[in-house]
C-alpha positions as a printed NumPy array, in Angstrom:
array([[  0.055,  -0.058,  -0.003],
       [  1.697,   3.135,  -1.129],
       [  0.96 ,   5.451,   1.817],
       [  3.812,   7.469,   3.129],
       [  4.635,   9.595,   6.371],
       [  7.091,  12.31 ,   5.932],
       [  9.39 ,  13.21 ,   8.828],
       [  9.905,  17.052,   8.915],
       [ 11.413,  19.5  ,  11.158],
       [ 14.158,  22.226,  11.548],
       [ 17.706,  21.   ,  10.917],
       [ 19.481,  19.2  ,  14.014],
       [ 16.457,  18.091,  15.713],
       [ 17.106,  14.267,  15.741],
       [ 15.077,  13.473,  12.782],
       [ 17.47 ,  11.155,  10.943],
       [ 18.421,   9.309,  14.224],
       [ 14.7  ,   8.698,  14.686],
       [ 14.432,   7.449,  11.159],
       [ 17.439,   5.158,  11.561],
       [ 15.835,   3.655,  14.799],
       [ 12.614,   2.644,  12.807],
       [ 13.636,   2.101,   9.323],
       [ 15.237,  -0.605,   7.341],
       [ 17.249,   2.123,   5.745],
       [ 20.215,   3.598,   7.77 ],
       [ 20.928,   7.126,   6.762],
       [ 24.015,   9.15 ,   7.773],
       [ 23.696,  11.525,  10.774],
       [ 25.964,  14.452,  11.347],
       [ 26.186,  17.537,  13.561],
       [ 26.213,  19.89 ,  10.672],
       [ 23.186,  21.665,   9.222],
       [ 22.28 ,  20.854,   5.546],
       [ 24.662,  17.955,   5.392],
       [ 22.518,  16.157,   2.919],
       [ 20.663,  17.128,  -0.345],
       [ 18.204,  14.218,  -0.587],
       [ 15.43 ,  12.715,   1.538],
       [ 15.884,   9.239,   2.876],
       [ 13.248,   6.721,   2.175],
       [ 12.635,   3.555,   4.208],
       [  9.96 ,   1.01 ,   5.27 ],
       [  9.024,   0.516,   9.085],
       [  7.789,  -2.723,  10.526],
       [  4.477,  -2.066,  12.39 ],
       [  4.695,  -3.825,  15.919],
       [  1.549,  -5.708,  16.561],
       [  1.348,  -8.458,  19.264],
       [ -1.671,  -9.885,  17.466],
       [  0.419, -11.415,  14.911],
       [  2.445, -13.473,  17.291],
       [ -0.577, -14.516,  19.46 ],
       [ -1.997, -15.884,  16.276],
       [  1.208, -17.732,  15.609],
       [  0.964, -19.571,  19.015],
       [ -2.329, -21.065,  17.972],
       [ -1.975, -21.598,  14.281],
       [  1.183, -23.525,  13.363],
       [  3.024, -22.08 ,  10.319],
       [  6.53 , -21.565,   9.011],
       [  6.742, -17.801,   9.657],
       [  4.836, -14.588,  10.801],
       [  5.124, -11.57 ,   8.412],
       [  4.414,  -8.105,   9.838],
       [  2.909,  -5.195,   7.832],
       [  5.053,  -2.319,   7.058],
       [  4.604,   1.424,   6.17 ],
       [  6.754,   3.791,   4.062],
       [  8.518,   6.625,   5.762],
       [ 10.424,   9.531,   4.212],
       [ 13.069,  11.367,   6.225],
       [ 13.213,  14.956,   4.763],
       [ 16.202,  17.172,   5.398],
       [ 15.841,  19.929,   7.787],
       [ 13.849,  23.132,   6.79 ],
       [ 14.603,  26.701,   8.01 ],
       [ 12.883,  29.969,   7.881],
       [ 12.87 ,  31.043,   4.175],
       [ 12.67 ,  27.378,   2.798],
       [  9.571,  28.489,   0.732],
       [ 11.884,  30.95 ,  -1.078],
       [ 14.532,  28.349,  -1.501],
       [ 16.747,  29.19 ,   1.55 ],
       [ 18.77 ,  26.343,   2.863],
       [ 17.794,  23.205,   0.831],
       [ 14.107,  23.838,   1.432],
       [ 12.296,  24.285,  -1.721],
       [ 13.004,  20.86 ,  -3.185],
       [ 11.902,  19.139,   0.079],
       [  8.6  ,  21.111,   0.287],
       [  8.072,  19.212,  -3.061],
       [  8.751,  15.987,  -1.238],
       [  6.363,  16.884,   1.608],
       [  3.634,  17.387,  -1.067],
       [  3.722,  13.744,  -1.88 ],
       [  3.327,  12.401,   1.495],
       [ -0.033,  11.433,   3.219],
       [  0.783,  12.503,   6.7  ],
       [  3.53 ,  14.394,   8.572],
       [  5.673,  13.412,  11.55 ],
       [  6.973,  16.915,  12.946],
       [ 10.042,  16.313,  15.136],
       [ 10.869,  19.053,  17.487],
       [ 14.105,  19.476,  19.51 ],
       [ 13.173,  19.446,  23.249],
       [ 16.879,  18.839,  24.539],
       [ 20.015,  20.966,  25.285],
       [ 23.298,  19.887,  23.871],
       [ 26.101,  22.379,  23.8  ],
       [ 27.957,  20.32 ,  21.065],
       [ 25.001,  20.472,  18.843],
       [ 24.217,  23.929,  17.764],
       [ 20.672,  24.961,  16.825],
       [ 20.214,  27.174,  13.745],
       [ 18.205,  29.782,  15.567],
       [ 20.699,  29.877,  18.38 ],
       [ 18.429,  28.589,  21.321],
       [ 16.048,  25.724,  22.028],
       [ 12.373,  26.688,  21.592],
       [ 10.167,  23.955,  20.067],
       [  7.211,  26.229,  19.895],
       [  9.132,  28.823,  17.687],
       [ 10.566,  26.074,  15.583],
       [  7.088,  24.551,  14.787],
       [  5.554,  28.044,  13.937],
       [  8.63 ,  28.766,  11.719],
       [  8.036,  25.366,   9.739],
       [  4.3  ,  25.977,   9.564],
       [  4.731,  29.362,   8.274],
       [  6.851,  28.055,   5.315],
       [  4.215,  25.433,   4.508],
       [  1.573,  28.068,   4.682],
       [  3.487,  30.415,   2.312],
       [  3.878,  27.569,  -0.154],
       [  0.053,  26.702,   0.064],
       [ -0.841,  30.316,  -0.436],
       [  1.287,  30.349,  -3.722],
       [ -0.681,  27.284,  -4.907],
       [ -4.086,  28.571,  -4.063],
       [ -3.398,  31.866,  -5.735],
       [ -2.263,  30.324,  -8.982],
       [ -5.349,  28.138,  -9.   ],
       [ -7.595,  31.151,  -8.417],
       [ -5.876,  33.06 , -11.405],
       [ -6.704,  30.03 , -13.612],
       [-10.263,  29.914, -12.345],
       [-10.708,  33.545, -13.127],
       [ -9.848,  32.93 , -16.814],
       [-12.251,  29.98 , -16.913],
       [-15.009,  32.002, -15.247],
       [-14.689,  34.71 , -17.903],
       [-15.143,  31.919, -20.578],
       [-18.573,  30.98 , -18.893],
       [-17.72 ,  28.01 , -16.773],
       [-20.582,  27.863, -14.188],
       [-18.504,  25.714, -11.759],
       [-15.531,  28.022, -11.615],
       [-17.455,  30.574,  -9.304],
       [-18.184,  27.916,  -6.644],
       [-14.475,  26.746,  -6.844],
       [-13.229,  30.256,  -6.458],
       [-15.509,  30.905,  -3.37 ],
       [-14.167,  27.763,  -1.666],
       [-10.644,  28.736,  -2.512],
       [-10.98 ,  32.201,  -1.208],
       [-12.175,  30.786,   2.263],
       [ -8.922,  28.667,   2.206],
       [ -6.733,  31.877,   1.266],
       [ -8.216,  33.882,   4.109],
       [ -7.886,  31.128,   6.456],
       [ -4.285,  30.455,   5.651],
       [ -3.518,  34.279,   5.533],
       [ -4.769,  34.229,   9.148],
       [ -2.041,  31.749,   9.878],
       [ -4.476,  28.742,   9.929],
       [ -3.704,  25.378,   8.393],
       [ -5.754,  23.897,   5.503],
       [ -6.67 ,  21.015,   7.767],
       [ -8.72 ,  23.381,   9.879],
       [-10.532,  25.472,   7.073],
       [-14.292,  25.588,   8.126],
       [-15.753,  24.153,   4.955],
       [-17.745,  20.922,   4.575],
       [-16.385,  17.568,   3.172],
       [-17.869,  18.194,  -0.403],
       [-15.996,  21.577,  -0.526],
       [-12.698,  19.962,   0.598],
       [-12.88 ,  17.799,  -2.489],
       [-12.514,  21.032,  -4.532],
       [ -8.796,  21.397,  -3.151],
       [ -7.839,  17.79 ,  -3.217],
       [ -5.858,  18.156,  -6.527],
       [ -3.695,  20.899,  -4.957],
       [ -2.137,  18.45 ,  -2.433],
       [ -1.901,  21.45 ,   0.157],
       [  0.971,  20.933,   2.637],
       [ -0.944,  22.15 ,   5.66 ],
       [ -3.733,  19.826,   4.699],
       [ -1.957,  16.83 ,   6.011],
       [ -2.679,  15.256,   9.348],
       [  0.238,  15.851,  11.803],
       [  1.839,  13.866,  14.656],
       [  4.023,  15.927,  16.878],
       [  7.243,  14.152,  18.195],
       [  9.159,  15.787,  21.091],
       [ 12.79 ,  14.632,  20.905],
       [ 14.116,  14.768,  24.44 ],
       [ 17.358,  13.56 ,  26.309],
       [ 17.668,  10.329,  28.033],
       [ 16.773,  11.812,  31.599],
       [ 13.406,  13.001,  30.159],
       [ 12.396,   9.92 ,  28.423],
       [  9.612,   8.993,  30.835],
       [  8.257,  12.197,  32.016],
       [  9.325,  14.813,  29.481],
       [ 10.657,  18.209,  30.536],
       [  9.917,  22.036,  30.551],
       [ 10.335,  22.134,  26.727],
       [  7.646,  19.507,  26.218],
       [  5.25 ,  20.962,  28.715],
       [  5.639,  24.471,  26.937],
       [  5.03 ,  22.684,  23.562],
       [  2.007,  20.774,  24.813],
       [  0.436,  23.89 ,  26.191],
       [  1.07 ,  25.745,  22.897],
       [ -0.7  ,  23.101,  20.761],
       [ -3.375,  22.035,  23.134],
       [ -6.157,  23.406,  20.871],
       [ -5.008,  21.723,  17.81 ],
       [ -6.264,  18.242,  18.693],
       [ -3.138,  16.651,  17.289],
       [ -1.243,  13.979,  19.162],
       [  1.891,  14.759,  20.902],
       [  4.452,  11.977,  21.924],
       [  7.724,  11.982,  23.588],
       [ 10.644,  10.089,  22.461],
       [ 14.446,  10.084,  23.237],
       [ 15.781,   9.283,  19.871],
       [ 19.414,   8.928,  21.09 ],
       [ 18.327,   6.593,  23.669],
       [ 16.123,   4.639,  21.238],
       [ 19.171,   4.27 ,  18.866],
       [ 21.016,   2.474,  21.708],
       [ 18.134,   0.25 ,  22.413],
       [ 17.882,  -0.581,  18.522],
       [ 21.544,  -1.813,  18.674],
       [ 20.832,  -4.435,  21.226],
       [ 19.975,  -7.898,  19.589],
       [ 18.894,  -9.844,  22.487],
       [ 15.242,  -9.093,  23.474],
       [ 16.049,  -9.796,  27.105],
       [ 18.726,  -7.175,  27.094],
       [ 16.472,  -4.688,  25.516],
       [ 13.701,  -5.352,  28.197],
       [ 16.319,  -4.929,  31.134],
       [ 17.463,  -1.757,  29.481],
       [ 13.866,  -0.499,  29.291],
       [ 13.105,  -1.518,  32.828],
       [ 16.201,   0.384,  34.085],
       [ 14.931,   3.646,  32.658],
       [ 11.324,   3.176,  33.503],
       [  9.687,   2.151,  30.16 ],
       [  7.635,  -0.68 ,  29.536],
       [  8.308,  -0.721,  25.625],
       [ 10.454,   1.093,  23.181],
       [  9.089,   4.563,  22.571],
       [  9.447,   3.983,  18.752],
       [  6.817,   1.31 ,  18.986],
       [  4.261,   3.886,  20.398],
       [  5.46 ,   6.225,  17.64 ],
       [  4.954,   3.725,  14.782],
       [  1.538,   2.831,  15.951],
       [  0.579,   6.53 ,  16.29 ],
       [  1.975,   7.134,  12.65 ],
       [ -0.166,   4.113,  11.49 ],
       [ -3.288,   5.532,  13.152],
       [ -2.579,   8.829,  11.535],
       [ -2.579,   7.562,   8.153],
       [ -6.085,   5.983,   8.94 ],
       [ -4.747,   2.515,   8.529],
       [ -5.818,  -0.822,   9.963],
       [ -4.605,  -4.451,   9.846],
       [ -6.3  ,  -7.609,   8.509],
       [ -4.583, -11.085,   8.803],
       [ -4.277, -14.141,   6.37 ],
       [ -3.277, -17.602,   7.609],
       [ -2.117, -20.656,   5.784],
       [  0.417, -23.426,   6.224],
       [  3.385, -21.389,   5.084],
       [  2.736, -18.137,   6.851],
       [  0.585, -15.874,   8.969],
       [  0.699, -12.421,   7.377],
       [ -0.541,  -8.932,   8.645],
       [ -1.894,  -6.567,   5.787],
       [ -2.335,  -2.928,   5.751],
       [ -5.522,  -1.496,   4.617],
       [ -7.232,   2.024,   4.871],
       [-10.229,   2.139,   7.047],
       [-13.495,   1.703,   5.04 ],
       [-12.005,  -0.876,   2.562],
       [-14.301,  -3.426,   1.2  ],
       [-13.702,  -7.014,   1.259],
       [-12.894,  -7.294,  -2.655],
       [-10.542,  -4.272,  -2.149],
       [ -8.767,  -5.918,   0.673],
       [ -8.469,  -9.116,  -1.468],
       [ -6.63 ,  -6.975,  -3.96 ],
       [ -4.099,  -5.884,  -1.592],
       [ -3.085,  -9.638,  -1.288],
       [ -3.241, -10.254,  -4.861],
       [ -5.058,  -8.532,  -7.933],
       [ -6.453, -11.848,  -9.061],
       [ -8.425, -12.218,  -5.777],
       [-10.093,  -8.915,  -6.352],
       [-10.842,  -9.558,  -9.881],
       [-12.309, -13.03 ,  -9.179],
       [-13.805, -12.349,  -5.794],
       [-16.577, -14.686,  -4.6  ],
       [-16.672, -14.141,  -0.8  ],
       [-14.526, -13.738,   2.312],
       [-14.726, -16.165,   5.111],
       [-14.171, -13.978,   8.16 ],
       [-13.093, -14.634,  11.882],
       [-12.526, -11.88 ,  14.41 ],
       [ -9.094, -11.99 ,  16.141],
       [-10.797, -11.893,  19.567],
       [-13.013, -14.946,  18.607],
       [-10.073, -16.988,  17.346],
       [ -7.809, -16.379,  20.303],
       [-10.411, -17.025,  22.964],
       [-11.879, -20.124,  21.034],
       [ -8.364, -21.451,  19.989],
       [ -8.896, -22.639,  16.36 ],
       [-10.702, -22.171,  13.07 ],
       [-12.939, -25.358,  13.797],
       [-13.938, -23.94 ,  17.211],
       [-14.935, -20.806,  15.604],
       [-17.007, -22.568,  12.922],
       [-18.839, -24.612,  15.721],
       [-19.505, -21.55 ,  17.582],
       [-21.012, -19.791,  14.722],
       [-18.041, -17.203,  14.815],
       [-16.923, -17.745,  11.189],
       [-18.905, -15.367,   8.984],
       [-19.572, -15.463,   5.199],
       [-19.365, -11.93 ,   3.781],
       [-20.025, -10.777,   0.204],
       [-18.824,  -7.746,  -1.793],
       [-20.133,  -5.025,   0.347],
       [-18.626,  -6.042,   3.509],
       [-16.346,  -3.453,   5.174],
       [-13.222,  -5.142,   6.556],
       [-12.596,  -4.406,  10.305],
       [ -9.24 ,  -4.093,  12.171],
       [ -8.167,  -7.463,  13.346],
       [-10.169,  -9.581,  10.867],
       [ -8.682, -12.948,   9.797],
       [ -9.814, -13.363,   6.126],
       [ -9.88 , -16.4  ,   3.875],
       [-10.778, -15.142,   0.505],
       [-12.641, -17.306,  -2.085],
       [-12.115, -16.398,  -5.652],
       [-12.166, -17.735,  -9.178],
       [-10.191, -16.226, -12.349]])
C-alpha cells in the first residue's frame, strides 16, 4: 500500500536518528546543518502483538508483519519556501506524503548547535508551519488566477470553486492550516488536487534527552500547552536512547534496558502505532500452512478491495470472504472452534473489513 509518512522539522532535531531507529534504511547522521541534499526513504515494521498471538495457535512456518513507508526529509529553515537552505526541493517531497511527523528538538546539547541559536520547540514549529503556509498560499493563488480566466469563458462551476478557494486563502492568511479550514467535506474535494502541505494530518514528536524519556521536560510542557487547541497527538521520544536500544539484538537485554529507565516498551513502538493511526490505517490477517501475514488497509475498505491488496487476481475473481474476528479466534483457539460456535462469517462484496479480521478469500479467475 503506497501510503507514506514524511518526517519534518528544523535541522539538527534528531529526525534522522529517529528514522534510523525505525527504518530498514540507515541514513548518515551528522552535527552539521544542511549535510544532505536528498530525502531518505525506508520501510518501518508495524509492531502488532496480535500477529504473534495468532502464531502460537496456528502452526505455520513464519509470521510476516505489515510495513509502512516513511520519508526522512532534510531539515527546513525560515525561508525554505523561497529556496533558502535546501528547502524548496523538500517542500515538494512533503507534497507527496500522506501525513507528517513533525520532530521538535526538546533537549539541550552544547555540542549540537541550533540554527536559531536557542532551544524553543514552539518557535520552531511556527517557523516550519509558516513556510508550509506560504507555499500553500502560492498554490491557491495560482489556482484562483486560472479559475478567473475559466469563469470569464462562462464555466459555471468556476465561481463556486473560487468561493471555496477564497475561504482557504483567508484562513491560511490568518496563519491557519488547510486541515482546519471551516468548510464541509464536499467543498474540501475542490482542493484535493492541490495537495496542500498544511492539509496533511500531523503527529508531533518531542525529541528529548535520556533523563526526560519517561516524564518529559519543560520544553515538552511548553510545547503541549501551545498546541493544546489543535487536537493533534504529541508524543515524547528520546531518539538517542532509542538508537542505543535498537542496537541490542537480545530481546531480554532490551527489556532490561527499558526497565532500568522506567519504560515498558521502546518509545518508537508507540511512535509507529501513532503514525499508522495517523494514516487512517488498520490491519487484517491471512493464515495458511506457510505463513501468517499482517496486511495494511485503509479504514473503510471493502472485502474485494482488501483481497486485491493480497493479489490482484483475488479482487478480480472475488466470490466471498470467510471472516473470523481476532478476539474470537484467540478465545476459542482454532478455526474449527470458531465454526462450531458460529463465529466464522460468510461476507460478500459489500462487507467493510474491520481491524483484526482474519480473512480467507474465495475467488475464481
